[in-house]
N, C-alpha and C positions, 0 to 999 in steps of 0.2 A: 465587313470590310468594303471599301468602295468597289463597285462593279464596273468594268470597262465596257459593258454592253448590257442591255436588258437581260435579266436572268430569270424572268418569270414567264408564265404562259402568255402567248400573244393576246389572249382574250382578257387578260387582267391589265387594266390601265393603272399607271402610277397615279397616286392621289396626293394632292398638295392642299395645304391649309394656308390661307392668307389671313393673318390675324391682326394686321395693321392696315392703314389706308393705302391702297395702291390704285392706280388709275384703272378705269374700265378697259383701256387698251392693253394694259399689262395683263390683266386677268384674262382677256380674250386670247392673248398669245398662248397661254396654257391650254385653253379649250381648243383653239384651232389646230394645235399640234398633237392633240390626242391625250392630253392630261386631264384627269378629273379634278376639278378645283372647287373648294368651298371658300367663298369670300365672306369672311366674318370680321370686318374691321372693328376694332374696339375690343375684341375678345382677349387680346394680349394683356389688357388691364385687369382681367379677372383670372388670377393664377389658378384657382381651383377648377373653374370651368374649362380652362385650357388644358390642364393636366388630365382632366377626365376624358378628353376625346383625342389627345395627341397620339395615342397608340394606333389610331386608324390611318395615319398618314405617312407617306414616303418623303414628303418635303414640307418645309415650313418657311413661308416667305414673310419677312417682317421689316419694320422700320426700327425706330428707337424705343417705341412704347413697350413692346413685348420683351420680357426678360427670360432668356433661355438659360435657366439655372441647371445645376447638376440634378436637382430633384425633378425638374421637368423632363430632362433627358432620360432619367431612369424610367419614366413612364412611357417614353417614346420608343416602343419596342420595334416599330417598323421604320423608324426615321433613318434616312440616308443622307439628307442634305438640308442645311439651314441657309437660306439666302437673305442677306441683309441689304436692302435697297439703300445704299449710302456707304460711306467709307469706314465709319467707326464701328467697332465690334465690342465696345465696352459692356454692352448689355447681353453678351453671350459668354458663357463659361467655356472658352475654347479648349482648355485642358480636358474638361469633362467630355466635351464632344469628341475630342481626339481619342480619348480612352475608349469611347463607345463606337468609334469608327464612323462618326458622322462628319461629312465634309462641311466646312464652314466657308461660304463664299461672301464676298462683298463686291461693291462696284466702285473701285478707286478712281475711275476716270470720269464717271458720269456727272460729277459736280465740281470738277477741277476749275473750270472757267468761272463758274458762279462764285465759288469761294475766293478765287483770286481777285475777281472784280470787287468783292466786298472788302477785301484787304486794301485794295487801291482806294476804294471809296473812303475808308476810315483814315487812310494816310492823308487824303485831301481834307477830310473833315478836321483832323488834328492840325494840319498846317494852317488852316484858315479859320479855325474855331467856329465852324459853321453851326453846330447845334446850339451853342450858347448865344451866338449872334442872332440866330433865328428866334430863340425864346425872348431875348431882350427886345428885338424889334417888334414882335407880336404883342409884347406887353406895353407898347406905346413909347418905348425909349428910343433914342437915336444916338447910340453910343459908338459912333464911328471911330473915335480915337482909342477906345478900349480894346477893340478887337484887331490889334496889329498882328498880322500873320507873317509867315515866312514863305519864300519861294521854294519850290521843289527842284527847279532846274539847278544842276551842278551840285546838288547835295549828294551825300553818299548813303545809299540804302544797304543795310546789312540784312541778307536773307539767311535765316537759320533753317536749313533743310531745303534742298533744291531738287525735290522730287517732282511729282505731277503738278501740284499747286504752286510750289515755290518757283518752278521754272516759268510758269505762266506769269506770276507776279514780276519776276525778273524781266521777262520780255516786255511787259507793259511799262515797267519802270524805265527801261532803256529808251522806249519810245517817248517817254516824258522827259528825257535828257538827264536822268539821274545816273550816277556812277553806281554800279552794283557790285558789292563784294558778297561772297557766299561761303558759309561754313556747312559742310556736309561730308562726313567721313566716306560716303559712298560715291561722291562726285568725282569722276575721273578728270584728269587734266584735259583730255580731248573733249569731253562733254562740256566742261566749263568754257572752252574756246568756242564750241558750237553754239552755246546759248548766249555768249557774250558777257560772262561774268568773270570776276577775278576770284579764284579760289584761295581762301585764307583759313588760318586756324581760328578758333573761337575767340581767343584773347585779342587777336588783332582786329577781328570784326568788332568786338566790344569797344575797342579803343578808337576806331576810325569812323563808325557809323553815326550819321545824324539821325537816322530812323532805323529801328530794328523791327523786322517782322518775322514771326515764328510760323514755321510750316513743317513741323515734325510730329510723329505720333508720341503719345505719352507712354514711356517705358521707364524702367528703373534708371536708365542712363540719362534720360531727358527730363525726368521730374525735377522741377525747380531749376531748370537750366539757366533761368534768370533768377538766381538766388541773391541774397543780400550781398554776398561776396562778389558775384559777377556784375550786379548792378553798380557796385562801387567802381568797377573797372571801365564803365562806359564813359563816353564824353559828356561833359556837363551840358545840359540842354537837350539831351537825347529824347526822342519820342519812341514809345513802345506800342506795337500793334500785335495782337494775338487773335487770330481767327482759326487756330488749329485745335488745341485741347486745353481745357482747364487743368491746372497743375503744372504747366510749364513755367509759370511765373509765381514766385513767392508773393502772394497778394499783400501780405502785411509789410514785407520789405519794400514793395513797390509804393505803397502808401507813404511810408516814411521817406522814400526818395523823392516823391512828389512834394511832400510837405517841406522838405529841405531845399527844393528848387533844383536839385541835381537832375531830376527827370522833368522835362518841360511839360509832358503830356502823355497820356496813355489811352489807347482805344482797344476795348476788349469785347469780343463776341462770345467768349467761352469763359467758364468759371469753375473753380474747384468743386462747388456744390451747385447743381442745377436741378430744378429751376432755382435761379438765384433771386430770392426775395430779400436777402440780406447779404452784405459783402463789405469788407473793409474799404473797398474802393468807392463805394456808392457815396454820392454827395460831394466829392471833391470837384472843384470847378474846372480842373484841367483833365478830367476823365470823361470819356465817351463810352457808353455801354449799349450794346444791342443784345437781344435775347436769342443767341445762337442762330443767327440768320445766314450763316455762310452758305448753306445749300438751299436757302429758302427763296428760290425763284421757280416759277411754274415750269420753265424749261428743264431745270435741274431735277426737280421732283419727277417729272415725266421721264427724263432720260434714265435715271437710276432705276425706276420702276420697270421700264421696258427692258433694261439691260439685265436685271436680276431674273426676270421671267424667262428671257432667252437662255441665260446661263443654267438655270435650274432645269429647264426643259431639255437642253442639250445633254446634261448629265444623266437625267433619269431615262432618257430614250437611247442615247448612244454611248454614254460613259465619258463624254468629253468634259474635262474639268478646267474651268477658267476662273482666275482671280480667287483661288482657294487660299485661305489663311493657313491651313494645316496639311496641305498635300500638294505635290508638284502638278503643274498644269498639264493637261493632255488635250490636244486639239481634236476636233471631230474627225479630221483626216487621219490622225495618229491612232485613234482608239481601235479601229478594226485590226490594224497591223500589230498593235501592242497586245491585244487580248490573248493570242496563243502563247506569246512569250511571257506574259504575266503568269499564265497557267504553268508554263515550264519552270519559271523561277520559283514559284511557290512550291511546286511538287518536288523539285530538286532539293530545295531548302528543307522541306518537310522530311524527305528521306534521310538527309544527313542529321537533322534534329532528332529523329527517332532513333538513330544509332548512337547519339551522343549522351552520355550519362554524366560525365565530368563537367564542372563549370566551364562555360564558354568565355574565352578571352577575346576572340576576334572572328569576324566573318569577312572573307575576301571574295568578291564577285568579279570575274574577268569576262569581258565581252569581246568576242573575236568575230571579225567579218562584218557583214551588213548590220547585225544587231548593234554593233558599237556606235552606229550612227543614229540609233533611235533614242527616244526619251528614256534613258537608262535610270533616271531617278525613280520612276514608277516601278521599274523592274527590280531595282535594288530593294525598294520597300516590300515588294512581293517576296523576294528571296529571304529577307530578314524575318518577315512574317512566318514563312514556312519553317525556318530554323527554330524560332521561339515558340511556335504554337504547341509542340509536344510538352513544353514546360509550362507555358502560360496559355490556358485554353482560350481566354478572351482577347488575346492579342489580335490586331488587324492591321491592314496595310497603312492606315492612318497613324495608329499608335506605335507600331513596331519600331521605327527609327528613334522615337523619343524614349521608349522603354530600353532599347539597347544602349543609348547614350547614358541614361540614368544608372544602368547597371555596369557601366564602365566597359562595355563591349565595343571594340574598335571596328568600324565598318570601312573597308577599303574597296574602292571601285576602280577597276583597271580597264582601259579600252585599247583594243588592237584592231584597227580597221583593215589591216592587211589580210592575207589569206588565213582561212580558218580550216586547215587540214583539208579533208575531202568534203566539207560541208560549207554551205554559204554562210551560215551563222552558228556559232557555238557559245553557250553560256557555261562557264566553269565556276563552281562554288567550293570554297575550302572553309571548313569550320575548324578554327584553331581552339581546341579545348586544352585543359590543364594536363590531361593524360597523353593525347596525341592528336594530330590533325586528321581530318576526314574530308575526302573530296569526291566530287562527281561532276560530270559534264553531260549536257544534253543539247538537243536541237529541236527545231520544228520543221517537219517535212511539208511538202506541198499540200498535203491534205489538211494542214492546220493543226495536226495532232502532235503534242510534245512527246519526245522519246529520250531515254537515257542512252548515251553512246559511250560512256566511260565511267568506271567506278574503280577507285584505288589505282588509277593508271592503267587498268585493264580494259581493252576495247570490248564493247558489248552493244547489242542493238535490241532494246526492249521498250515496248509501250508501257504506259502507266495503266494500272487497273485499281479498282477500289480496294481489293485485298491481294497482297503479294507476300511472297517469302523471299528474303535475301539470304543466300547461303554462301559461305566461304568454305572452300574445300580444296583438297589435293587433287590434281589432275591425274587420276588413276582409274583404270578400268573398273567397272561395276557400280560406279556412283549413280549414274542415271537410272539403271535398273532398280537398284535398292531404293532409291528415292521415290520412284514411281510406285513401287510395290507398297511402301509404307502409306503413301497417300491413298492409293487404291483400296487397301484393306480398311482404311478409316472412312472410306466413302467420300473422299475429297477429290473433286474433278479438277484437272489441270486445264487452264484456259490458254496460257502461252508459256513457253519455256525458252529462256535466252541464257546462253552461256558464253564465258570468255575465260582466257587463261594468259598468264604471263609468258609461259613457254611450256613445251611438252614436258609433262611430268611435274610441273611446278605449281605455283599457287593459281587457283581458279575461283571463279564466282559463278553463281546462277541467280537469275532474277526471274521469279516465277509467279504468274498470276493464277490465283485459285478462285473457285466459285463459292467457297464457303469458309467460315471461320475454322482455323486449325487449333485444336485443343492443346493445352500444355502437355498432355500425355503424348500426343502425336509429335509435338516439337521435340520432346525428349527422345522419342524413337528415331527421329531424323538425326539428332545429334549423336545418337549411338551408332550410326553408320560409320564405318572405319575411316572413310575418306573425308568425312565432314569435320570441319573445325568449329563452325558456329552457324546457327540459323536464327534469323530474327523475323518476326512478322512485321509487316509494314502496311499502313493503311493510308489511303489518299481520299 
């Protein structure tokens, strides 16, 4: 599971392997901050050699050449983080990394400007047929009348995807006096006004745009977003630009639209199959192709390399998580404050999970007081991990939310920033199982140690210990003496003893830390005490 602070002896340095080309400055960041780094650019192309040594490393820094497969991850017994210097993670098996508890980071902002500038360059090249005009002129021809271009001023640019790159393209286009319409389900009206674009639905964009530029990731929803059907909805004479991901455009359908003249031109930097040595679009006179150059500037390559080195180092040394694909971000400032609450949530969840034998329908985590203002996504992941671990031993903070969703377990998160009873912060967890709900609450004291403060609605004050006994009993005289006698005769020493009750003579609980394992025979002897309803061993 991801650790929110270094969890190893101070003398042991985290170790990172760089298997693709990163700049010397990026490698030096690791070294300067106390990370042991092996710089072996090109190793990523040798799958067997990489798999043979990956088990030695806590981190793996890559570009696009290294393929982080499920097989490689299975050999990566120490691995905590994979850092991709760039935005695309197509070469990483993210679900396999998630299942193994490996954080996957990328650098979504390092090459935004470079990619946006390339898109703008391709728009100009399309509008003025620059590549063909250059080839013709250098061949000794002077075909001035052949290359009749179009002005960009007052044209409508349709931006599909208005995130990091799309917003920069929109900004540059507005400066060139284009009208910009944007389709992006996640673009808020306020953000659209802020960046100066008109938010529209996809069909309207297709119908209005003179030029369409794509800036979305490749997902099941965006694959072939410019399909044969959608290309038919575009304005006749439209020009298409794709600097995002291959597979967003149906290449065969685009070729047909070019042949018919419906599409006036297309410029592509990315293709379904790369390296693209063959493609349906190659050879068409109105097509411009570049070999995935969107991020190919010295500035961008340096930026993403430095950024991934900083991100990986922050995580390995302090637990800060930035730009993770499969886990909520945790800032360096948050990590120290979150660490004890992560421990609290995981232990509370583990306690309830160990008491639950029936199928789990839902998990509700309520944050009260100061903790409600913290990064509760990470805390919720820890709580779900604790609940599920008694059932699924390999579950971790990265994989737990996904596993819960896949099993139909509903996760509810409630925040109450007002008063939290007598405590500054309280975390309450309720596990809704098919037989009955189980609940407990806890807090973190000033010493940074988590404690249980409530079980089944009964107030209690108990620290966590590696081995504990949870006892439900009747509040009647003689219980404590009989309980201590059974453990004493078995040679089991009591470390701490916490008790609580609903009312005098009513239901009561005891949460007891012991110094040794309690045998099944001793557990039976405890359950034979008249006041005892049930006893359960609990491990943390």
